[in-house]
C-alpha positions as a printed Julia matrix, in Angstrom:
195×3 Matrix{Float64}:
  87.27  119.69  161.79
  85.7   116.81  159.84
  85.71  118.84  156.6
  89.4   119.67  157.1
  90.36  116.01  157.67
  88.29  114.99  154.6
  90.16  117.6   152.52
  93.51  116.33  153.86
  92.55  112.75  153.1
  91.4   113.72  149.62
  94.67  115.57  148.9
  96.66  112.51  150.08
  94.65  110.28  147.71
  95.24  112.73  144.85
  98.99  112.87  145.57
  99.18  109.06  145.83
  97.2   108.61  142.6
  99.42  111.12  140.77
 102.54  109.36  142.07
 101.17  105.94  141.09
 100.24  107.24  137.63
 103.75  108.65  137.11
 105.31  105.35  138.23
 102.93  103.39  135.98
 103.87  105.48  132.92
 107.58  105.14  133.72
 107.23  101.34  133.96
 105.26  101.28  130.69
 108.09  103.2   129.0
 110.73  100.81  130.4
 108.72   97.78  129.3
 108.13   99.17  125.8
 111.89   99.75  125.45
 112.56   96.19  126.64
 109.98   94.84  124.19
 111.59   96.78  121.35
 115.02   95.42  122.31
 113.63   91.86  122.54
 112.01   92.22  119.11
 115.35   93.31  117.62
 117.07   90.39  119.33
 114.38   88.06  118.0
 114.91   89.24  114.43
 118.65   88.71  114.74
 118.14   85.21  116.13
 115.74   84.38  113.29
 118.33   85.58  110.79
 121.01   83.46  112.45
 118.77   80.38  112.29
 117.97   81.06  108.63
 121.66   81.4   107.82
 122.41   78.2   109.7
 119.75   76.35  107.68
 121.18   77.73  104.43
 124.66   76.71  105.55
 123.48   73.15  106.24
 121.9    72.94  102.79
 124.94   74.44  101.07
 127.37   72.15  102.93
 125.33   69.09  101.85
 125.3    70.17   98.2
 128.42   69.82   96.03
 130.41   73.02   95.84
 129.9    75.27   92.88
 132.84   76.12   90.6
 134.53   79.27   91.85
 132.89   79.1    95.28
 135.2    80.26   98.06
 135.8    77.31  100.37
 136.93   79.47  103.29
 133.47   81.01  103.57
 130.88   78.39  102.58
 127.92   79.99  104.37
 128.48   83.43  102.89
 129.11   82.33   99.32
 125.85   80.42   98.93
 123.49   82.68  100.88
 122.55   86.29  101.08
 123.97   87.98  104.19
 120.6    89.02  105.62
 116.95   88.45  104.88
 114.8    91.0   103.11
 112.73   91.46  106.27
 115.82   92.17  108.35
 116.9    94.88  105.92
 113.59   96.68  106.42
 113.73   96.42  110.22
 115.42   99.45  111.78
 117.91   98.86  114.56
 119.09   95.41  113.42
 122.21   96.76  111.79
 121.23   94.91  108.63
 120.07   97.99  106.79
 123.62   99.36  106.66
 125.21   96.15  105.33
 125.76   95.99  101.59
 124.0    93.06   99.9
 126.76   92.62   97.34
 129.5    91.87   99.88
 128.94   88.1   100.08
 130.03   86.76   96.67
 133.26   88.75   96.45
 135.42   85.62   96.62
 133.75   83.98   93.62
 135.83   83.59   90.51
 139.19   83.15   92.21
 139.43   79.64   90.83
 140.2    78.06   94.21
 137.18   75.74   94.4
 139.39   72.66   94.81
 141.03   73.9    98.02
 140.18   72.09  101.26
 137.92   73.88  103.71
 139.62   76.32  106.05
 138.55   74.26  109.07
 140.24   71.15  107.64
 143.46   73.1   106.98
 143.47   74.53  110.52
 142.89   71.08  112.01
 145.79   69.71  109.94
 148.02   72.53  111.23
 146.96   71.85  114.82
 147.75   68.16  114.3
 151.4    69.0   113.65
 151.8    70.53  117.12
 151.83   68.87  120.53
 150.9    72.03  122.41
 147.96   74.44  122.04
 148.43   77.28  119.55
 147.17   80.86  119.37
 144.85   81.78  116.5
 147.44   84.33  115.34
 150.15   81.65  115.2
 147.86   79.36  113.23
 147.0    82.14  110.78
 150.69   83.01  110.31
 151.48   79.34  109.69
 148.55   79.09  107.28
 149.77   82.11  105.3
 153.26   80.62  105.17
 152.22   77.13  104.06
 149.29   78.21  101.88
 150.22   81.58  100.34
 147.21   81.39   98.0
 144.88   81.65  101.03
 144.57   84.87  102.97
 141.74   84.68  105.53
 141.43   87.58  107.92
 142.3    87.0   111.59
 138.57   87.2   112.4
 137.72   84.48  109.86
 140.39   82.23  111.4
 139.03   82.84  114.93
 135.44   82.24  113.81
 136.43   79.01  112.08
 138.31   77.84  115.17
 135.33   78.64  117.4
 133.07   76.74  115.01
 135.36   73.71  115.33
 135.26   74.07  119.13
 131.44   74.08  118.99
 131.52   70.9   116.9
 133.89   69.24  119.39
 136.71   68.8   116.88
 139.16   71.04  118.69
 139.53   72.33  122.24
 139.84   75.88  123.55
 142.36   76.6   126.31
 142.42   79.89  128.21
 145.7    80.99  129.73
 145.38   84.37  131.44
 144.16   86.63  128.62
 145.16   84.34  125.76
 142.96   81.79  124.02
 144.72   78.8   122.51
 143.49   75.83  120.49
 144.46   72.18  120.15
 142.94   69.07  118.59
 140.25   67.44  120.68
 141.43   64.38  122.56
 139.85   61.22  121.19
 140.68   58.82  124.08
 137.83   59.84  126.46
 135.25   59.24  123.73
 136.44   55.66  123.12
 136.15   54.82  126.82
 132.65   56.33  127.02
 131.56   54.57  123.81
 132.3    51.11  125.3
 129.98   50.74  128.32
 130.61   46.96  128.64
 134.2    47.64  129.75
 132.92   48.83  133.16
 130.8    45.72  133.77
 133.62   43.16  133.63
């Protein structure tokens, strides 16, 4: 009887060890996939930060003749870094490098920035406006400018991030209006509360 119980105990240990090994390998596979995904995400975030730094430098410098004002970050910088192009899975390897300076040479370097034009259009309205309405109005008042709907939305979202305009959500629609200036004046004068 003791040899039979030892054999049973041994077989249980073997089964448990095999099960644990299988689970360990499965977890290793899951973690390696997560690590690979995090590395891809890291490379994209590094590229975004590099583009943001280039944009800051290019917005501080005077604009070059023929530079498209609607897309300041793209006209002065390459779309992706060399390292990102070599990294598989970032999506960068399929992007053409020559796509960025396509707006150069149009002769519209004296136009105001797209964000400024959109803010001026928003200033003429009392109520929030849809991005599509703003783009239609832009095309009507500035026929020499033809930004895509995505460029208009991206510019509006950039202005929201800078606090220059506000985003309003109504059901499934997103609307924009100029940021209200009154709350900032009250907050900027702390002595008004002490009196």
